[in-house]
N, C-alpha and C positions, 0 to 999 in steps of 0.2 A: 504494500500500500504506500503510495506516494501522492499526497494531495497536491493539486495544482489548480491554477486558474488560467484559462486562455482569454486574452483580451483582444478583441477584434476592433481595431480603430475604424474600419469602414462602417461598422454598425453603430458606433457611438454617436449619439445625437446631442451631446453636451447638455443633457437635461439635469445633471448633477444629482440624480437619484441615488447613485452609489455613494457619492460624497456625503449626502445628508444621512443616509442609512448608517454609514460608519460613525458619524458624529452622534447620532441618536443612540447607537449601541455602546459607545465608549466614553462619552462625555458625562461627567457627573458622578460616576461610581467606578470602583475598582472591579476587575474580573479576577478569575483564578490565575491568570497568567500576566496581568498587567495592572499598573496604576491607571487612574482615570486620565483620559486624553484632555488636555486643556481646550477650552472652547475656541481660543484664538492662537494662531501661530503654528499649529501643527495640522498636517494634511496627510493622514495615514492612507487616504485615497486621494492623491493629488491629480487634478484634472489639468493636464498640460495642454495649452492651446496656443496656436500662433497663426498669423496671417501669412498666406502664401501668394506669391506673384509680385511682379514689379511693374505692372501696368493695369490701369483700371479696366481694361477689356477682359482681363482674366485674373480675378482675385478669388482665392479659396481660403477656407480655414481648415486647420487640422486639429484634431482632438485626440489626446492619448491619455486615458486613465492610467495613473502610475502609482501603484502601491510599492511596498518592499517586494523585491523579486524572489525572495526566499531561495537564495543561491544554494546550489549543492555544495559549494566550497566557499562559505561566506567570508568576505573580507572583514566584516565587522567582528566575526568570531575570532579571527586571527589577531585582531587588535585588542580584544578584550582580555582582561586579567581574571584569574580565578574562576574560569568557566562562566563568566557573566553572560555570555551569549552561547546558546547551544542549539543544535539541530535535533529535533525529535525524530523518532523512527519513521514517522509519517512524512518527513521532509520539511515540516514547518520550522522556521527559525524564530526563536524566542529570546528576548532580552530579559534576564532575570531581574525583577524590579528591586531586589534587595542587594544582590551582588554587584549590580552595575552602577550603584550610586557613586557619583564623582568621576566616572570614567567617560569624559567627554571625547576621548580619542575614538570611541565607538562611532560617534556621529561623523567625525572626520574621515573615517575609513570607508564609508559607503560611496561607491562610485557613481550612484545616481541620486545622491542626496535625499534618500528616503528615510533616514533616521533623524530624529529631531531632539533638541535639547530642552528639557523641562527645567527652567532656571529655578523655579520655586522648590522643586524636589531634588535638584541637582542629579537629574536622571535622563539617560537617553531612552527614547521611546519610538515605536514604529508599529506598523501593521502586524497583527498576530494571526491573520487569516481566520479570525474569530475562533481560535482554538478552543476557547471555553465553551462555545456552543457545539462545536463538533464533538467535544468530550462528554456532552450532556445527553444521556440516553433519552431524556424526556423532551429534547428539542426536536420538533417535527421536521424542520426544513433540511437539516443536515447539509447546509450550505452557509458560507459566510454571508453576512448581511448585505454586502455590496452586490453579490451575485443575485441574491434573492430579490433585491430592489430593482435591478435593471429591467426596463420594460421592453428592450429591443434585442435581448439575447447577445449583447455585446460582450458580456462576461459569462463564461461557462466554467463550472467547477467540476472536478472529478478526480479519478485515480489515473495518474500518468503511467503507472505500471501495468494497467489493464489495457491491452491493445484494442479491445472491443468497446472501450468506454466512449461516451459522447465527446469528452474533451479531446481524445485522440483522433476521433473522426473529424472534429472541427479543425484541429491543427493540420491534419493531412490534406484538408480541402482548401487551405489558405496558405498565404505566403508568410513564413516566419521571418520577423524583422526584429532582431535583437536590439535593445536600446543602446545608444551610444554610451560607452563606458563599460558595457558588459560583453563586449566582443569576445568570443571564444569561451564564455562561461556557460555552464548548464544551470538553468534556473527553473524553479517550479512555477513561476508566473511567466507565461509565454506570450509575448506580444506578436500580434498578427497584423499585417497590412499597414504598418506605420509608414506614412508617405516619405519618399526620399526627395526626388526632384522631378519637375516637369518642364518640358519645352513645348511651346504652343505658338500659334499664329493664325492669321486669317488671310485668305486668298480672294482677290477681286479680279474681275475683268478690267480692261483699261479704265482709267479713272473717269473718263467722260461718260461711261455707261452706267456708273453708280450701281453696280450689280455684283453680288458675291458670286464666286465661282464654285459650283458644286461638282465634286468628282475629280478635282485636281489631285495628282498623285504626289505624295510627300514621302521621301525616303531619308531616314536619318541613320548614319553609320557612326557607331561609337569607335573611339580609338582602339578599343580591344577587339574590333572586328564584328561585333554584334550589330545586326541590321534590324531596324524598326521601320515598318511601312504602313501607310494608311491612305485613304482618299478623304478629301475634305467633305464635311457633312452638309446638311441643308442650309446652314448658315455660313458656309465657306470656311468653317473652322477646322483646324487640325490640332491635335494634342497627343504627345507621348508622355505618359505618366509612369511613375515608379522607376525612373532611370537611375543608373548608378551615379553617385555623387562625384563631383570633381573630375569629370571626364570630358574630353574634347569630342564634339560631334560635328560631322559634316552633313549638312541638310540640303537636299536638292528637291525642287518643286517643278513638276512637269505637267503639261496639258497640251493635248493635240492642237496644233495651229498657233501655238504661242511659244515665245522664247523661254528656255529653262531659266530658273532662278536658283542661285546658290547662297547659302549662309554658313558661317562657322559659329558655333555656340559652345558654351562651357556650362556644365551643370554644377557650378559653385553655389547656385541657388535656383529657385524657380524663376524661369524667364518666359515672358511673352516676347518671342523673337522679333516678329515684324508683321505689319500689314503689307501684304505683297500685292502690287498692281501689275498684272501681266501685260506684256506687249506682244502684239501680233508679229508673226514671222514675216 
Protein backbone atom coordinates (compact mmCIF):
# COMPACT_ATOMS: atom_id res chain seq x y z
CA UNK A 1 0.00 0.00 0.00
CA UNK A 2 1.39 3.38 -1.04
CA UNK A 3 -1.05 6.25 -0.83
CA UNK A 4 -0.86 8.92 -3.49
CA UNK A 5 -2.72 11.80 -5.13
CA UNK A 6 -2.75 12.48 -8.87
CA UNK A 7 -3.28 16.18 -9.62
CA UNK A 8 -4.45 16.94 -13.15
CA UNK A 9 -3.90 20.62 -13.93
CA UNK A 10 -6.05 20.41 -17.07
CA UNK A 11 -9.10 19.63 -14.95
CA UNK A 12 -8.45 22.26 -12.27
CA UNK A 13 -10.97 25.13 -12.40
CA UNK A 14 -9.28 27.28 -9.74
CA UNK A 15 -12.42 27.03 -7.61
CA UNK A 16 -10.29 26.72 -4.43
CA UNK A 17 -12.58 23.99 -3.02
CA UNK A 18 -9.53 21.88 -2.14
CA UNK A 19 -7.85 24.85 -0.47
CA UNK A 20 -10.92 25.63 1.64
CA UNK A 21 -11.46 21.97 2.57
CA UNK A 22 -7.88 21.77 3.82
CA UNK A 23 -8.33 24.92 5.91
CA UNK A 24 -11.63 23.63 7.27
CA UNK A 25 -10.06 20.35 8.34
CA UNK A 26 -6.85 21.66 9.87
CA UNK A 27 -7.43 25.19 11.18
CA UNK A 28 -8.51 25.59 14.80
CA UNK A 29 -7.63 22.19 16.22
CA UNK A 30 -4.88 19.61 16.40
CA UNK A 31 -5.07 16.16 14.79
CA UNK A 32 -3.34 12.93 15.73
CA UNK A 33 -0.41 13.79 13.44
CA UNK A 34 -0.22 17.60 13.41
CA UNK A 35 -0.78 20.80 15.31
CA UNK A 36 -3.44 23.17 14.02
CA UNK A 37 -2.72 24.99 10.77
CA UNK A 38 -2.67 28.78 11.25
CA UNK A 39 -5.50 30.57 9.46
CA UNK A 40 -3.04 32.89 7.72
CA UNK A 41 0.37 32.37 6.14
CA UNK A 42 0.21 28.63 5.45
CA UNK A 43 -1.16 26.88 2.36
CA UNK A 44 -0.97 23.13 2.82
CA UNK A 45 -2.86 23.00 -0.47
CA UNK A 46 -1.33 25.91 -2.36
CA UNK A 47 -3.05 26.95 -5.59
CA UNK A 48 -0.23 28.19 -7.82
CA UNK A 49 -1.56 30.39 -10.64
CA UNK A 50 0.12 32.41 -13.36
CA UNK A 51 -0.78 34.26 -16.53
CA UNK A 52 0.54 32.81 -19.77
CA UNK A 53 1.27 34.63 -23.02
CA UNK A 54 2.95 37.84 -24.14
CA UNK A 55 0.25 39.27 -26.39
CA UNK A 56 -3.36 40.17 -25.73
CA UNK A 57 -4.44 38.00 -28.67
CA UNK A 58 -3.44 34.88 -26.76
CA UNK A 59 -3.58 35.01 -22.97
CA UNK A 60 -4.19 31.98 -20.77
CA UNK A 61 -3.98 31.17 -17.10
CA UNK A 62 -2.43 28.09 -15.54
CA UNK A 63 -3.52 26.60 -12.22
CA UNK A 64 -1.53 23.96 -10.35
CA UNK A 65 -2.76 22.73 -6.94
CA UNK A 66 0.44 22.14 -4.99
CA UNK A 67 0.60 20.37 -1.63
CA UNK A 68 3.62 18.57 -0.19
CA UNK A 69 4.70 15.95 -2.74
CA UNK A 70 5.34 13.26 -0.10
CA UNK A 71 8.62 12.30 -1.72
CA UNK A 72 9.83 8.73 -1.57
CA UNK A 73 13.23 10.07 -0.48
CA UNK A 74 12.26 13.28 1.32
CA UNK A 75 14.79 16.11 1.48
CA UNK A 76 13.02 17.41 4.59
CA UNK A 77 13.63 14.10 6.38
CA UNK A 78 17.33 14.25 5.55
CA UNK A 79 17.53 17.77 7.00
CA UNK A 80 15.64 16.86 10.17
CA UNK A 81 17.28 15.80 13.41
CA UNK A 82 16.19 13.06 15.79
CA UNK A 83 13.73 11.55 13.35
CA UNK A 84 11.53 14.65 13.35
CA UNK A 85 10.36 13.87 9.81
CA UNK A 86 9.45 10.30 8.94
CA UNK A 87 7.81 8.38 6.12
CA UNK A 88 5.05 6.00 7.11
CA UNK A 89 4.76 2.50 5.59
CA UNK A 90 1.93 3.83 3.41
CA UNK A 91 4.25 6.49 1.93
CA UNK A 92 2.85 9.54 3.74
CA UNK A 93 5.57 11.89 5.03
CA UNK A 94 4.85 13.32 8.49
CA UNK A 95 6.52 16.05 10.52
CA UNK A 96 6.45 15.03 14.19
CA UNK A 97 4.98 18.08 15.98
CA UNK A 98 6.98 17.42 19.14
CA UNK A 99 10.39 16.40 17.76
CA UNK A 100 10.41 19.09 15.04
CA UNK A 101 10.15 22.09 17.35
CA UNK A 102 12.83 24.67 16.57
CA UNK A 103 14.02 22.86 13.41
CA UNK A 104 13.59 25.59 10.81
CA UNK A 105 16.04 23.84 8.49
CA UNK A 106 13.19 21.46 7.64
CA UNK A 107 11.38 24.37 5.97
CA UNK A 108 14.46 25.39 4.01
CA UNK A 109 15.06 21.85 2.74
CA UNK A 110 11.85 21.55 0.74
CA UNK A 111 12.59 22.06 -2.99
CA UNK A 112 9.04 23.24 -3.77
CA UNK A 113 8.52 25.38 -0.63
CA UNK A 114 5.64 23.24 0.62
CA UNK A 115 6.78 23.33 4.28
CA UNK A 116 5.81 26.35 6.37
CA UNK A 117 7.13 27.85 9.59
CA UNK A 118 4.75 28.40 12.49
CA UNK A 119 6.43 31.26 14.32
CA UNK A 120 4.14 31.03 17.35
CA UNK A 121 4.84 27.34 17.87
CA UNK A 122 8.38 27.40 16.43
CA UNK A 123 7.33 24.47 14.31
CA UNK A 124 7.58 23.41 10.64
CA UNK A 125 4.23 22.27 9.23
CA UNK A 126 2.82 20.89 5.98
CA UNK A 127 0.21 18.69 4.32
CA UNK A 128 -0.31 15.37 6.08
CA UNK A 129 -2.49 13.87 3.30
CA UNK A 130 -5.13 13.86 6.06
CA UNK A 131 -3.46 10.81 7.62
CA UNK A 132 -5.62 11.17 10.72
CA UNK A 133 -8.73 10.57 8.60
CA UNK A 134 -7.20 7.70 6.67
CA UNK A 135 -6.32 6.06 10.01
CA UNK A 136 -9.85 6.49 11.35
CA UNK A 137 -11.93 3.34 10.71
CA UNK A 138 -15.11 5.36 11.24
CA UNK A 139 -14.29 7.96 8.56
CA UNK A 140 -16.47 7.00 5.57
CA UNK A 141 -14.63 8.84 2.79
CA UNK A 142 -11.20 7.25 3.07
CA UNK A 143 -9.85 10.18 1.05
CA UNK A 144 -8.00 13.36 2.01
CA UNK A 145 -10.38 16.28 2.35
CA UNK A 146 -8.92 18.10 -0.67
CA UNK A 147 -9.71 15.13 -2.93
CA UNK A 148 -13.14 14.72 -1.43
CA UNK A 149 -13.95 18.41 -2.10
CA UNK A 150 -12.82 18.64 -5.73
CA UNK A 151 -15.91 19.00 -7.98
CA UNK A 152 -14.12 18.22 -11.23
CA UNK A 153 -12.01 15.14 -10.40
CA UNK A 154 -8.80 17.13 -10.79
CA UNK A 155 -7.52 15.30 -7.70
CA UNK A 156 -7.61 11.50 -7.56
CA UNK A 157 -6.54 9.52 -4.50
CA UNK A 158 -5.55 5.87 -4.34
CA UNK A 159 -2.96 3.13 -3.98
CA UNK A 160 0.04 3.69 -6.24
CA UNK A 161 1.18 0.11 -5.63
CA UNK A 162 -2.03 -1.29 -7.12
CA UNK A 163 -1.64 -1.35 -10.93
CA UNK A 164 -5.41 -1.61 -11.35
CA UNK A 165 -6.27 1.36 -9.12
CA UNK A 166 -8.07 4.41 -10.48
CA UNK A 167 -5.12 6.64 -9.67
CA UNK A 168 -2.81 4.52 -11.82
CA UNK A 169 -5.33 4.52 -14.68
CA UNK A 170 -5.49 8.32 -14.53
CA UNK A 171 -1.70 8.64 -14.47
CA UNK A 172 -1.32 6.27 -17.44
CA UNK A 173 -3.88 8.24 -19.47
CA UNK A 174 -2.19 11.61 -18.97
CA UNK A 175 1.19 13.30 -19.20
CA UNK A 176 3.28 13.20 -16.02
CA UNK A 177 4.89 16.62 -15.50
CA UNK A 178 7.08 16.70 -12.42
CA UNK A 179 7.27 20.04 -10.64
CA UNK A 180 10.37 22.17 -11.07
CA UNK A 181 12.75 21.28 -8.27
CA UNK A 182 11.60 17.67 -8.11
CA UNK A 183 13.21 16.45 -11.33
CA UNK A 184 14.31 12.84 -11.01
CA UNK A 185 12.52 12.32 -7.69
CA UNK A 186 9.80 9.76 -7.12
CA UNK A 187 6.87 11.35 -5.33
CA UNK A 188 3.53 10.10 -4.03
CA UNK A 189 1.80 13.24 -5.27
CA UNK A 190 1.97 13.01 -9.06
CA UNK A 191 1.36 16.12 -11.15
CA UNK A 192 -0.21 15.71 -14.58
CA UNK A 193 -0.40 18.10 -17.52
CA UNK A 194 1.34 21.07 -15.91
CA UNK A 195 1.76 23.44 -18.87
CA UNK A 196 5.26 24.12 -20.16
CA UNK A 197 5.29 26.59 -23.08
CA UNK A 198 3.22 27.42 -26.14
CA UNK A 199 3.90 29.10 -29.47
CA UNK A 200 0.94 30.57 -31.32
CA UNK A 201 -0.09 32.95 -34.05
CA UNK A 202 -2.78 33.96 -36.54
CA UNK A 203 -2.65 33.78 -40.33
CA UNK A 204 -4.48 36.22 -42.63
CA UNK A 205 -4.85 36.61 -46.35
CA UNK A 206 -3.32 39.83 -47.77
CA UNK A 207 -4.10 42.76 -45.47
CA UNK A 208 -6.45 44.45 -47.94
CA UNK A 209 -8.80 41.46 -47.78
CA UNK A 210 -9.22 41.71 -44.00
CA UNK A 211 -9.90 37.97 -43.80
CA UNK A 212 -8.38 35.15 -41.73
CA UNK A 213 -6.84 32.21 -43.55
CA UNK A 214 -8.36 28.83 -42.71
CA UNK A 215 -6.29 25.74 -43.45
CA UNK A 216 -2.82 27.25 -43.78
CA UNK A 217 -0.22 24.64 -42.85
CA UNK A 218 2.06 25.42 -39.93
CA UNK A 219 5.15 23.30 -39.27
CA UNK A 220 7.35 23.84 -36.22
CA UNK A 221 10.65 21.98 -35.93
CA UNK A 222 12.40 21.86 -32.56
CA UNK A 223 16.18 21.99 -32.36
CA UNK A 224 16.05 18.39 -31.08
CA UNK A 225 14.43 17.32 -34.37
CA UNK A 226 10.86 16.88 -33.10
CA UNK A 227 8.30 18.06 -35.65
CA UNK A 228 4.92 19.64 -34.78
CA UNK A 229 2.34 20.26 -37.52
CA UNK A 230 -1.19 21.62 -37.78
CA UNK A 231 -3.51 23.66 -40.01
CA UNK A 232 -4.98 26.99 -38.95
CA UNK A 233 -8.50 26.76 -37.54
CA UNK A 234 -11.73 28.63 -38.39
CA UNK A 235 -10.28 31.80 -36.85
CA UNK A 236 -6.96 31.53 -38.68
CA UNK A 237 -5.24 30.59 -35.43
CA UNK A 238 -2.51 28.07 -34.82
CA UNK A 239 -1.01 26.96 -31.52
CA UNK A 240 1.47 24.35 -30.35
CA UNK A 241 1.04 23.65 -26.63
CA UNK A 242 3.16 21.76 -24.08
CA UNK A 243 6.40 22.36 -25.94
CA UNK A 244 9.79 21.68 -24.29
CA UNK A 245 11.09 24.78 -22.56
CA UNK A 246 14.14 26.78 -23.63
CA UNK A 247 14.35 25.24 -27.08
CA UNK A 248 14.81 26.92 -30.46
CA UNK A 249 12.05 26.38 -33.03
CA UNK A 250 11.93 26.90 -36.77
CA UNK A 251 8.39 27.72 -37.92
CA UNK A 252 7.20 27.63 -41.53
CA UNK A 253 3.73 28.64 -42.73
CA UNK A 254 2.58 27.56 -46.19
CA UNK A 255 -0.65 27.93 -48.20
CA UNK A 256 -1.21 27.14 -51.86
CA UNK A 257 -0.84 30.20 -54.08
CA UNK A 258 0.95 32.29 -51.45
CA UNK A 259 4.56 32.89 -50.46
CA UNK A 260 5.82 30.78 -47.55
CA UNK A 261 6.60 32.58 -44.29
CA UNK A 262 9.34 31.66 -41.83
CA UNK A 263 9.88 32.52 -38.16
CA UNK A 264 12.42 31.57 -35.51
CA UNK A 265 11.18 31.29 -31.95
CA UNK A 266 12.42 30.31 -28.49
CA UNK A 267 10.33 28.63 -25.81
CA UNK A 268 11.86 30.60 -22.95
CA UNK A 269 8.25 31.58 -22.22
CA UNK A 270 4.81 31.42 -23.84
CA UNK A 271 4.90 33.42 -27.06
CA UNK A 272 2.35 34.70 -29.53
CA UNK A 273 4.75 34.65 -32.47
CA UNK A 274 3.02 36.85 -35.04
CA UNK A 275 0.03 37.97 -37.03
CA UNK A 276 1.02 36.72 -40.47
CA UNK A 277 -0.32 38.40 -43.62
CA UNK A 278 0.22 36.22 -46.68
CA UNK A 279 1.39 37.53 -50.03
CA UNK A 280 0.31 36.06 -53.34
CA UNK A 281 2.94 34.32 -55.43
